[in-house]
N, CA, C, O and the ligand as a Tripos MOL2 file, in Angstrom:
@<TRIPOS>MOLECULE
protein
  225   223    57     0     0
PROTEIN
NO_CHARGES

@<TRIPOS>ATOM
      1 N           4.6160  -11.0610  -16.1620 N.3       1 MET1
      2 CA          3.4160  -11.3390  -15.3470 C.3       1 MET1
      3 C           3.1520  -10.1500  -14.4200 C.2       1 MET1
      4 O           3.9850   -9.8040  -13.5820 O.2       1 MET1
      5 N           2.0110   -9.5500  -14.5800 N.am      2 THR2
      6 CA          1.6970   -8.3810  -13.7740 C.3       2 THR2
      7 C           0.8630   -8.7860  -12.5730 C.2       2 THR2
      8 O          -0.0920   -9.5560  -12.6800 O.2       2 THR2
      9 N           1.2450   -8.2540  -11.4450 N.am      3 GLU3
     10 CA          0.4960   -8.5230  -10.2310 C.3       3 GLU3
     11 C          -0.6500   -7.5290  -10.1030 C.2       3 GLU3
     12 O          -0.5370   -6.3770  -10.5220 O.2       3 GLU3
     13 N          -1.7550   -7.9880   -9.5170 N.am      4 LYS4
     14 CA         -2.9050   -7.1020   -9.3410 C.3       4 LYS4
     15 C          -3.0110   -6.6590   -7.8900 C.2       4 LYS4
     16 O          -2.7250   -7.4120   -6.9590 O.2       4 LYS4
     17 N          -3.4300   -5.4200   -7.7340 N.am      5 CYS5
     18 CA         -3.6170   -4.8690   -6.3970 C.3       5 CYS5
     19 C          -4.8070   -5.5530   -5.7300 C.2       5 CYS5
     20 O          -5.8510   -5.7310   -6.3570 O.2       5 CYS5
     21 N          -4.6550   -5.9340   -4.4680 N.am      6 ALA6
     22 CA         -5.7140   -6.6400   -3.7440 C.3       6 ALA6
     23 C          -6.8970   -5.7340   -3.4330 C.2       6 ALA6
     24 O          -7.9890   -6.2250   -3.1440 O.2       6 ALA6
     25 N          -6.7000   -4.4330   -3.4860 N.am      7 VAL7
     26 CA         -7.7710   -3.4990   -3.1420 C.3       7 VAL7
     27 C          -8.4970   -3.0020   -4.3850 C.2       7 VAL7
     28 O          -9.7100   -3.1760   -4.5000 O.2       7 VAL7
     29 N          -7.7830   -2.3940   -5.3060 N.am      8 CYS8
     30 CA         -8.4500   -1.7910   -6.4730 C.3       8 CYS8
     31 C          -8.4380   -2.7150   -7.6940 C.2       8 CYS8
     32 O          -9.0530   -2.4060   -8.7140 O.2       8 CYS8
     33 N          -7.7410   -3.8430   -7.5900 N.am      9 LYS9
     34 CA         -7.6970   -4.8660   -8.6470 C.3       9 LYS9
     35 C          -7.0120   -4.4120   -9.9380 C.2       9 LYS9
     36 O          -7.0810   -5.0810  -10.9690 O.2       9 LYS9
     37 N          -6.3590   -3.2720   -9.8500 N.am     10 LYS10
     38 CA         -5.6360   -2.8020  -11.0250 C.3      10 LYS10
     39 C          -4.2460   -3.4190  -11.0560 C.2      10 LYS10
     40 O          -3.7290   -3.8700  -10.0340 O.2      10 LYS10
     41 N          -3.6620   -3.4330  -12.2160 N.am     11 ASP11
     42 CA         -2.2930   -3.9320  -12.3270 C.3      11 ASP11
     43 C          -1.3460   -3.0500  -11.5240 C.2      11 ASP11
     44 O          -1.4500   -1.8240  -11.5440 O.2      11 ASP11
     45 N          -0.4410   -3.6820  -10.8330 N.am     12 ILE12
     46 CA          0.5600   -2.9180  -10.0860 C.3      12 ILE12
     47 C           1.7070   -2.6070  -11.0380 C.2      12 ILE12
     48 O           2.4340   -3.5000  -11.4730 O.2      12 ILE12
     49 N           1.8540   -1.3290  -11.3520 N.am     13 VAL13
     50 CA          2.8050   -0.9500  -12.3930 C.3      13 VAL13
     51 C           4.2040   -0.6730  -11.8600 C.2      13 VAL13
     52 O           5.1910   -0.9820  -12.5280 O.2      13 VAL13
     53 N           4.3000   -0.1030  -10.6860 N.am     14 ASN14
     54 CA          5.6310    0.2220  -10.1810 C.3      14 ASN14
     55 C           6.0150   -0.6850   -9.0190 C.2      14 ASN14
     56 O           6.2770   -1.8730   -9.2090 O.2      14 ASN14
     57 N           6.0470   -0.1390   -7.8520 N.am     15 THR15
     58 CA          6.4500   -0.9120   -6.6830 C.3      15 THR15
     59 C           5.2660   -1.6680   -6.0970 C.2      15 THR15
     60 O           4.1620   -1.1290   -6.0170 O.2      15 THR15
     61 N           5.4830   -2.8880   -5.6960 N.am     16 THR16
     62 CA          4.4650   -3.6700   -5.0070 C.3      16 THR16
     63 C           4.6270   -3.4710   -3.5060 C.2      16 THR16
     64 O           5.7260   -3.5900   -2.9650 O.2      16 THR16
     65 N           3.5280   -3.1700   -2.8520 N.am     17 TYR17
     66 CA          3.5780   -2.9350   -1.4110 C.3      17 TYR17
     67 C           2.8860   -4.0660   -0.6630 C.2      17 TYR17
     68 O           1.8300   -4.5460   -1.0730 O.2      17 TYR17
     69 N           3.4920   -4.4800    0.4320 N.am     18 VAL18
     70 CA          2.9180   -5.5280    1.2680 C.3      18 VAL18
     71 C           2.0880   -4.8670    2.3640 C.2      18 VAL18
     72 O           2.5900   -4.0120    3.0940 O.2      18 VAL18
     73 N           0.8110   -5.2630    2.4820 N.am     19 PRO19
     74 CA         -0.0450   -4.6310    3.4870 C.3      19 PRO19
     75 C           0.3530   -5.0090    4.9120 C.2      19 PRO19
     76 O           0.9640   -6.0530    5.1370 O.2      19 PRO19
     77 N           0.0070   -4.1640    5.8550 N.am     20 MET20
     78 CA          0.2520   -4.4770    7.2560 C.3      20 MET20
     79 C          -0.7500   -5.5280    7.7180 C.2      20 MET20
     80 O          -1.8640   -5.5990    7.1990 O.2      20 MET20
     81 N          -0.3550   -6.3410    8.6880 N.am     21 ASP21
     82 CA         -1.2040   -7.4360    9.1650 C.3      21 ASP21
     83 C          -2.5750   -6.9540    9.6090 C.2      21 ASP21
     84 O          -3.5860   -7.6010    9.3360 O.2      21 ASP21
     85 N          -2.6070   -5.8230   10.2910 N.am     22 GLU22
     86 CA         -3.8760   -5.3440   10.8620 C.3      22 GLU22
     87 C          -4.8640   -4.8420    9.8160 C.2      22 GLU22
     88 O          -6.0220   -4.5750   10.1370 O.2      22 GLU22
     89 N          -4.4240   -4.7130    8.5840 N.am     23 TRP23
     90 CA         -5.3520   -4.2990    7.5300 C.3      23 TRP23
     91 C          -6.1840   -5.4810    7.0200 C.2      23 TRP23
     92 O          -7.1720   -5.2870    6.3110 O.2      23 TRP23
     93 N          -5.7860   -6.6900    7.3770 N.am     24 ASN24
     94 CA         -6.5030   -7.9000    6.9450 C.3      24 ASN24
     95 C          -6.6760   -7.9660    5.4250 C.2      24 ASN24
     96 O          -7.7680   -8.2370    4.9270 O.2      24 ASN24
     97 N          -5.6180   -7.7220    4.7190 N.am     25 ILE25
     98 CA         -5.6540   -7.7820    3.2620 C.3      25 ILE25
     99 C          -4.7820   -8.9420    2.8020 C.2      25 ILE25
    100 O          -3.6330   -9.0790    3.2200 O.2      25 ILE25
    101 N          -5.3450   -9.7670    1.9410 N.am     26 THR26
    102 CA         -4.5730  -10.8500    1.3570 C.3      26 THR26
    103 C          -4.0800  -10.4100   -0.0070 C.2      26 THR26
    104 O          -4.8710  -10.0110   -0.8610 O.2      26 THR26
    105 N          -2.8020  -10.4800   -0.2080 N.am     27 GLY27
    106 CA         -2.2270  -10.0400   -1.4680 C.3      27 GLY27
    107 C          -1.4440   -8.7650   -1.2800 C.2      27 GLY27
    108 O          -1.2000   -8.3260   -0.1560 O.2      27 GLY27
    109 N          -1.0550   -8.1780   -2.3830 N.am     28 ASN28
    110 CA         -0.2330   -6.9770   -2.3250 C.3      28 ASN28
    111 C          -0.9970   -5.7600   -2.8190 C.2      28 ASN28
    112 O          -2.0690   -5.8680   -3.4150 O.2      28 ASN28
    113 N          -0.4150   -4.6060   -2.5530 N.am     29 LEU29
    114 CA         -1.0900   -3.3550   -2.8830 C.3      29 LEU29
    115 C          -0.2800   -2.5220   -3.8640 C.2      29 LEU29
    116 O           0.9470   -2.6070   -3.9190 O.2      29 LEU29
    117 N          -0.9990   -1.7150   -4.6370 N.am     30 CYS30
    118 CA         -0.3230   -0.7180   -5.4490 C.3      30 CYS30
    119 C           0.0310    0.4750   -4.5570 C.2      30 CYS30
    120 O          -0.4330    0.5750   -3.4210 O.2      30 CYS30
    121 N           0.8460    1.3590   -5.0790 N.am     31 SER31
    122 CA          1.3080    2.4850   -4.2610 C.3      31 SER31
    123 C           0.1440    3.3960   -3.8520 C.2      31 SER31
    124 O           0.1440    3.9490   -2.7520 O.2      31 SER31
    125 N          -0.8360    3.5490   -4.7310 N.am     32 GLU32
    126 CA         -1.9810    4.4060   -4.4200 C.3      32 GLU32
    127 C          -2.7590    3.8980   -3.2120 C.2      32 GLU32
    128 O          -3.0330    4.6440   -2.2710 O.2      32 GLU32
    129 N          -3.1050    2.6280   -3.2560 N.am     33 CYS33
    130 CA         -3.8960    2.0470   -2.1690 C.3      33 CYS33
    131 C          -3.0840    1.9860   -0.8870 C.2      33 CYS33
    132 O          -3.6140    2.1800    0.2070 O.2      33 CYS33
    133 N          -1.8100    1.7160   -1.0300 N.am     34 TYR34
    134 CA         -0.9590    1.6650    0.1570 C.3      34 TYR34
    135 C          -0.8930    3.0310    0.8220 C.2      34 TYR34
    136 O          -0.9840    3.1440    2.0440 O.2      34 TYR34
    137 N          -0.7360    4.0580    0.0130 N.am     35 SER35
    138 CA         -0.6870    5.4160    0.5450 C.3      35 SER35
    139 C          -1.9750    5.7680    1.2650 C.2      35 SER35
    140 O          -1.9680    6.3970    2.3230 O.2      35 SER35
    141 N          -3.0910    5.3420    0.6610 N.am     36 GLU36
    142 CA         -4.3840    5.6390    1.2550 C.3      36 GLU36
    143 C          -4.5390    4.9330    2.5970 C.2      36 GLU36
    144 O          -4.9990    5.5160    3.5790 O.2      36 GLU36
    145 N          -4.1450    3.6610    2.6130 N.am     37 LYS37
    146 CA         -4.2610    2.8730    3.8500 C.3      37 LYS37
    147 C          -3.3510    3.4310    4.9340 C.2      37 LYS37
    148 O          -3.7400    3.5420    6.0970 O.2      37 LYS37
    149 N          -2.1510    3.7730    4.5400 N.am     38 ILE38
    150 CA         -1.1950    4.3240    5.5060 C.3      38 ILE38
    151 C          -1.7210    5.6400    6.0630 C.2      38 ILE38
    152 O          -1.5560    5.9390    7.2460 O.2      38 ILE38
    153 N          -2.3610    6.4230    5.1900 N.am     39 GLY39
    154 CA         -2.9170    7.7010    5.6270 C.3      39 GLY39
    155 C          -3.9910    7.5160    6.6890 C.2      39 GLY39
    156 O          -4.1180    8.3310    7.6030 O.2      39 GLY39
    157 N          -4.7730    6.4260    6.5620 N.am     40 LYS40
    158 CA         -5.8140    6.1440    7.5460 C.3      40 LYS40
    159 C          -5.2160    5.5350    8.8080 C.2      40 LYS40
    160 O          -5.7100    5.7340    9.9180 O.2      40 LYS40
    161 N          -4.1430    4.7910    8.6010 N.am     41 HIS41
    162 CA         -3.5180    4.1180    9.7310 C.3      41 HIS41
    163 C          -2.7540    5.0890   10.6150 C.2      41 HIS41
    164 O          -2.6630    4.9110   11.8300 O.2      41 HIS41
    165 N          -2.2160    6.1010    9.9930 N.am     42 TYR42
    166 CA         -1.4850    7.1200   10.7360 C.3      42 TYR42
    167 C          -2.1350    8.4670   10.4930 C.2      42 TYR42
    168 O          -1.5590    9.3050    9.8000 O.2      42 TYR42
    169 N          -3.3250    8.7000   11.0440 N.am     43 PRO43
    170 CA         -4.0420    9.9440   10.7810 C.3      43 PRO43
    171 C          -3.2640   11.1590   11.2640 C.2      43 PRO43
    172 O          -2.6330   11.1450   12.3210 O.2      43 PRO43
    173 N          -3.3300   12.2030   10.4580 N.am     44 GLY44
    174 CA         -2.6730   13.4430   10.8370 C.3      44 GLY44
    175 C          -1.2310   13.5270   10.4220 C.2      44 GLY44
    176 O          -0.6210   14.5950   10.4870 O.2      44 GLY44
    177 N          -0.6780   12.4140    9.9950 N.am     45 LYS45
    178 CA          0.7190   12.4210    9.5690 C.3      45 LYS45
    179 C           0.7810   12.4860    8.0620 C.2      45 LYS45
    180 O           0.0840   11.7500    7.3620 O.2      45 LYS45
    181 N           1.5970   13.3480    7.5860 N.am     46 HIS46
    182 CA          1.8040   13.3810    6.1440 C.3      46 HIS46
    183 C           3.0100   12.5100    5.8090 C.2      46 HIS46
    184 O           4.1450   12.8070    6.1800 O.2      46 HIS46
    185 N           2.7280   11.4450    5.1070 N.am     47 ILE47
    186 CA          3.8030   10.5110    4.8010 C.3      47 ILE47
    187 C           4.0750   10.5190    3.3100 C.2      47 ILE47
    188 O           3.1720   10.3220    2.4960 O.2      47 ILE47
    189 N           5.2960   10.7440    2.9730 N.am     48 ARG48
    190 CA          5.6650   10.7730    1.5610 C.3      48 ARG48
    191 C           5.9620    9.3670    1.0770 C.2      48 ARG48
    192 O           6.4560    8.5220    1.8240 O.2      48 ARG48
    193 N           5.6510    9.1380   -0.1870 N.am     49 THR49
    194 CA          5.7890    7.7910   -0.7210 C.3      49 THR49
    195 C           7.2180    7.2810   -0.6610 C.2      49 THR49
    196 O           7.4500    6.0750   -0.5710 O.2      49 THR49
    197 N           8.1650    8.1870   -0.7100 N.am     50 ASN50
    198 CA          9.5550    7.7180   -0.6890 C.3      50 ASN50
    199 C          10.0160    7.3550    0.7200 C.2      50 ASN50
    200 O          11.1730    6.9860    0.9220 O.2      50 ASN50
    201 N           9.1080    7.4610    1.6950 N.am     51 ARG51
    202 CA          9.4660    7.0630    3.0450 C.3      51 ARG51
    203 C           8.6990    5.8080    3.4750 C.2      51 ARG51
    204 O           8.7900    5.4070    4.6360 O.2      51 ARG51
    205 N           7.9640    5.1970    2.5880 N.am     52 LEU52
    206 CA          7.1710    4.0260    2.9460 C.3      52 LEU52
    207 C           8.0250    2.8670    3.4290 C.2      52 LEU52
    208 O           7.5600    2.0270    4.2000 O.2      52 LEU52
    209 N           9.2400    2.8200    2.9890 N.am     53 GLU53
    210 CA         10.1520    1.7620    3.4160 C.3      53 GLU53
    211 C          10.2630    1.7020    4.9450 C.2      53 GLU53
    212 O          10.5030    0.6410    5.5220 O.2      53 GLU53
    213 N          10.0870    2.8410    5.5750 N.am     54 ASP54
    214 CA         10.2150    2.9040    7.0370 C.3      54 ASP54
    215 C           9.1820    2.0470    7.7530 C.2      54 ASP54
    216 O           9.3670    1.7070    8.9210 O.2      54 ASP54
    217 N           8.1080    1.6970    7.0780 N.am     55 PHE55
    218 CA          7.0220    0.9980    7.7650 C.3      55 PHE55
    219 C           7.0040   -0.4930    7.5110 C.2      55 PHE55
    220 O           6.0680   -1.1780    7.9240 O.2      55 PHE55
    221 N           7.9960   -0.9990    6.8540 N.am     56 LYS56
    222 CA          8.0410   -2.4300    6.6090 C.3      56 LYS56
    223 C           8.5200   -3.1600    7.8520 C.2      56 LYS56
    224 O           8.6260   -4.3870    7.8450 O.2      56 LYS56
    225 ZN         -4.6350   -0.4390   -5.6050 Zn       57 ZN57
@<TRIPOS>BOND
     1     1     2 1
     2     2     3 1
     3     3     4 2
     4     3     5 am
     5     5     6 1
     6     6     7 1
     7     7     8 2
     8     7     9 am
     9     9    10 1
    10    10    11 1
    11    11    12 2
    12    11    13 am
    13    13    14 1
    14    14    15 1
    15    15    16 2
    16    15    17 am
    17    17    18 1
    18    18    19 1
    19    19    20 2
    20    19    21 am
    21    21    22 1
    22    22    23 1
    23    23    24 2
    24    23    25 am
    25    25    26 1
    26    26    27 1
    27    27    28 2
    28    27    29 am
    29    29    30 1
    30    30    31 1
    31    31    32 2
    32    31    33 am
    33    33    34 1
    34    34    35 1
    35    35    36 2
    36    35    37 am
    37    37    38 1
    38    38    39 1
    39    39    40 2
    40    39    41 am
    41    41    42 1
    42    42    43 1
    43    43    44 2
    44    43    45 am
    45    45    46 1
    46    46    47 1
    47    47    48 2
    48    47    49 am
    49    49    50 1
    50    50    51 1
    51    51    52 2
    52    51    53 am
    53    53    54 1
    54    54    55 1
    55    55    56 2
    56    55    57 am
    57    57    58 1
    58    58    59 1
    59    59    60 2
    60    59    61 am
    61    61    62 1
    62    62    63 1
    63    63    64 2
    64    63    65 am
    65    65    66 1
    66    66    67 1
    67    67    68 2
    68    67    69 am
    69    69    70 1
    70    70    71 1
    71    71    72 2
    72    71    73 am
    73    73    74 1
    74    74    75 1
    75    75    76 2
    76    75    77 am
    77    77    78 1
    78    78    79 1
    79    79    80 2
    80    79    81 am
    81    81    82 1
    82    82    83 1
    83    83    84 2
    84    83    85 am
    85    85    86 1
    86    86    87 1
    87    87    88 2
    88    87    89 am
    89    89    90 1
    90    90    91 1
    91    91    92 2
    92    91    93 am
    93    93    94 1
    94    94    95 1
    95    95    96 2
    96    95    97 am
    97    97    98 1
    98    98    99 1
    99    99   100 2
   100    99   101 am
   101   101   102 1
   102   102   103 1
   103   103   104 2
   104   103   105 am
   105   105   106 1
   106   106   107 1
   107   107   108 2
   108   107   109 am
   109   109   110 1
   110   110   111 1
   111   111   112 2
   112   111   113 am
   113   113   114 1
   114   114   115 1
   115   115   116 2
   116   115   117 am
   117   117   118 1
   118   118   119 1
   119   119   120 2
   120   119   121 am
   121   121   122 1
   122   122   123 1
   123   123   124 2
   124   123   125 am
   125   125   126 1
   126   126   127 1
   127   127   128 2
   128   127   129 am
   129   129   130 1
   130   130   131 1
   131   131   132 2
   132   131   133 am
   133   133   134 1
   134   134   135 1
   135   135   136 2
   136   135   137 am
   137   137   138 1
   138   138   139 1
   139   139   140 2
   140   139   141 am
   141   141   142 1
   142   142   143 1
   143   143   144 2
   144   143   145 am
   145   145   146 1
   146   146   147 1
   147   147   148 2
   148   147   149 am
   149   149   150 1
   150   150   151 1
   151   151   152 2
   152   151   153 am
   153   153   154 1
   154   154   155 1
   155   155   156 2
   156   155   157 am
   157   157   158 1
   158   158   159 1
   159   159   160 2
   160   159   161 am
   161   161   162 1
   162   162   163 1
   163   163   164 2
   164   163   165 am
   165   165   166 1
   166   166   167 1
   167   167   168 2
   168   167   169 am
   169   169   170 1
   170   170   171 1
   171   171   172 2
   172   171   173 am
   173   173   174 1
   174   174   175 1
   175   175   176 2
   176   175   177 am
   177   177   178 1
   178   178   179 1
   179   179   180 2
   180   179   181 am
   181   181   182 1
   182   182   183 1
   183   183   184 2
   184   183   185 am
   185   185   186 1
   186   186   187 1
   187   187   188 2
   188   187   189 am
   189   189   190 1
   190   190   191 1
   191   191   192 2
   192   191   193 am
   193   193   194 1
   194   194   195 1
   195   195   196 2
   196   195   197 am
   197   197   198 1
   198   198   199 1
   199   199   200 2
   200   199   201 am
   201   201   202 1
   202   202   203 1
   203   203   204 2
   204   203   205 am
   205   205   206 1
   206   206   207 1
   207   207   208 2
   208   207   209 am
   209   209   210 1
   210   210   211 1
   211   211   212 2
   212   211   213 am
   213   213   214 1
   214   214   215 1
   215   215   216 2
   216   215   217 am
   217   217   218 1
   218   218   219 1
   219   219   220 2
   220   219   221 am
   221   221   222 1
   222   222   223 1
   223   223   224 2
@<TRIPOS>SUBSTRUCTURE
     1 MET1         2 RESIDUE 1 A MET
     2 THR2         6 RESIDUE 1 A THR
     3 GLU3        10 RESIDUE 1 A GLU
     4 LYS4        14 RESIDUE 1 A LYS
     5 CYS5        18 RESIDUE 1 A CYS
     6 ALA6        22 RESIDUE 1 A ALA
     7 VAL7        26 RESIDUE 1 A VAL
     8 CYS8        30 RESIDUE 1 A CYS
     9 LYS9        34 RESIDUE 1 A LYS
    10 LYS10       38 RESIDUE 1 A LYS
    11 ASP11       42 RESIDUE 1 A ASP
    12 ILE12       46 RESIDUE 1 A ILE
    13 VAL13       50 RESIDUE 1 A VAL
    14 ASN14       54 RESIDUE 1 A ASN
    15 THR15       58 RESIDUE 1 A THR
    16 THR16       62 RESIDUE 1 A THR
    17 TYR17       66 RESIDUE 1 A TYR
    18 VAL18       70 RESIDUE 1 A VAL
    19 PRO19       74 RESIDUE 1 A PRO
    20 MET20       78 RESIDUE 1 A MET
    21 ASP21       82 RESIDUE 1 A ASP
    22 GLU22       86 RESIDUE 1 A GLU
    23 TRP23       90 RESIDUE 1 A TRP
    24 ASN24       94 RESIDUE 1 A ASN
    25 ILE25       98 RESIDUE 1 A ILE
    26 THR26      102 RESIDUE 1 A THR
    27 GLY27      106 RESIDUE 1 A GLY
    28 ASN28      110 RESIDUE 1 A ASN
    29 LEU29      114 RESIDUE 1 A LEU
    30 CYS30      118 RESIDUE 1 A CYS
    31 SER31      122 RESIDUE 1 A SER
    32 GLU32      126 RESIDUE 1 A GLU
    33 CYS33      130 RESIDUE 1 A CYS
    34 TYR34      134 RESIDUE 1 A TYR
    35 SER35      138 RESIDUE 1 A SER
    36 GLU36      142 RESIDUE 1 A GLU
    37 LYS37      146 RESIDUE 1 A LYS
    38 ILE38      150 RESIDUE 1 A ILE
    39 GLY39      154 RESIDUE 1 A GLY
    40 LYS40      158 RESIDUE 1 A LYS
    41 HIS41      162 RESIDUE 1 A HIS
    42 TYR42      166 RESIDUE 1 A TYR
    43 PRO43      170 RESIDUE 1 A PRO
    44 GLY44      174 RESIDUE 1 A GLY
    45 LYS45      178 RESIDUE 1 A LYS
    46 HIS46      182 RESIDUE 1 A HIS
    47 ILE47      186 RESIDUE 1 A ILE
    48 ARG48      190 RESIDUE 1 A ARG
    49 THR49      194 RESIDUE 1 A THR
    50 ASN50      198 RESIDUE 1 A ASN
    51 ARG51      202 RESIDUE 1 A ARG
    52 LEU52      206 RESIDUE 1 A LEU
    53 GLU53      210 RESIDUE 1 A GLU
    54 ASP54      214 RESIDUE 1 A ASP
    55 PHE55      218 RESIDUE 1 A PHE
    56 LYS56      222 RESIDUE 1 A LYS
    57 ZN57       225 GROUP 0 **** ****
């Protein structure tokens, strides 16, 4: 059973990301959308995908 990303509606192929409360998103995110959201949430910071665990 493949989960769909709440933002782009595509199948989540690798890791499923849980959105932050302040994003007001119901459901889970794919890594692409999560990276994009995190980039907007923390402007000016370059965050690598392998460090996303830090924000849970
Ligand atoms: Zn997505």
